[in-house]
C-alpha positions, 0 to 999 in steps of 0.5 A, spaced: 131 853 750 125 856 746 121 860 750 115 858 746 116 851 748 117 852 756 111 848 759 112 851 766 106 853 770 104 860 770 105 866 775 111 868 772 116 870 778 123 873 776 129 876 779 135 880 777 141 875 779 146 880 783 145 887 784 142 893 779 149 895 776 150 895 769 150 888 765 156 884 766 161 885 760 162 878 759 155 877 756 156 874 749 151 879 746 151 876 739 148 870 742 143 873 747 141 878 741 140 872 736 136 868 741 131 873 743 129 876 736 129 883 733 131 887 739 137 892 740 141 892 746 138 898 748 131 894 749 135 889 754 138 895 758 131 898 758 128 891 761 133 890 766 132 897 769 125 897 768 125 890 773 129 895 778 124 900 777 118 895 778 121 891 784 122 898 788 115 900 786 112 894 789 116 894 795 114 901 796 107 900 795 107 893 800 111 898 805 106 903 805 100 898 805 102 896 812 105 890 809 112 887 811 116 887 804 119 880 803 126 879 802 125 876 796 125 880 789 121 875 785 115 879 781 111 876 776 111 876 769 104 880 769 107 885 774 114 886 770 110 887 764 105 893 767 112 895 771 115 896 764 109 900 761 109 905 767 117 905 766 116 907 759 111 912 761 116 915 766 122 915 762 119 917 755 113 920 756 109 921 750 114 918 746 114 911 749 110 908 744 115 910 739 121 908 743 118 901 744 116 900 737 123 902 734 126 897 739 121 892 736 117 891 742 110 891 740 106 887 745 108 884 752 110 877 749 116 881 747 118 883 754 118 875 755 122 874 749 127 879 752 127 876 759 128 869 757 134 871 753 137 874 759 135 868 763 139 864 758 145 869 759 145 868 766 143 875 767 136 874 770 134 868 774 127 864 774 123 859 779 120 853 777 113 856 777 116 861 771 113 861 764 113 865 758 106 865 757 105 869 763 107 875 759 102 873 754 097 878 753 098 882 759 095 888 756 094 891 749 099 896 746 095 900 742 090 901 748 096 902 753 099 907 749 093 911 746 095 918 746 089 920 750 092 915 756 098 918 755 096 925 756 092 923 762 098 920 765 102 926 764 097 931 766 097 926 773 104 927 774 
């Protein structure tokens, strides 16, 4: 399945299939890496861990806002893209853009390609409403990771 040809509706919702433990050792990594494109395995680990970070963050915000978080771990492609941006800030600080570039992640569509390769491998799952297009143009990397933006975020703590 080529994610570019996916014709499902927008409003991406994906969830981890199982626990937050390490990726299964029975995944055929050469096939996964070939299907996704020019991303190293570290990029896949980053997306998987960033998914957990994003889900937890959304649930905490829902609870703090007086909403009862649902048992569902579904999040949108847009939410995941934004969560991965924040996860990169938290994990790598000022080096976040350099790390992502090193992994060939240059735009939010790259996150989508990685997610869909993990879906094909059975590591993640999706609903009928999912679409690769939900990862398209969520934000501009040059703007999101500009030095002044990074500096402001780091000063806020």
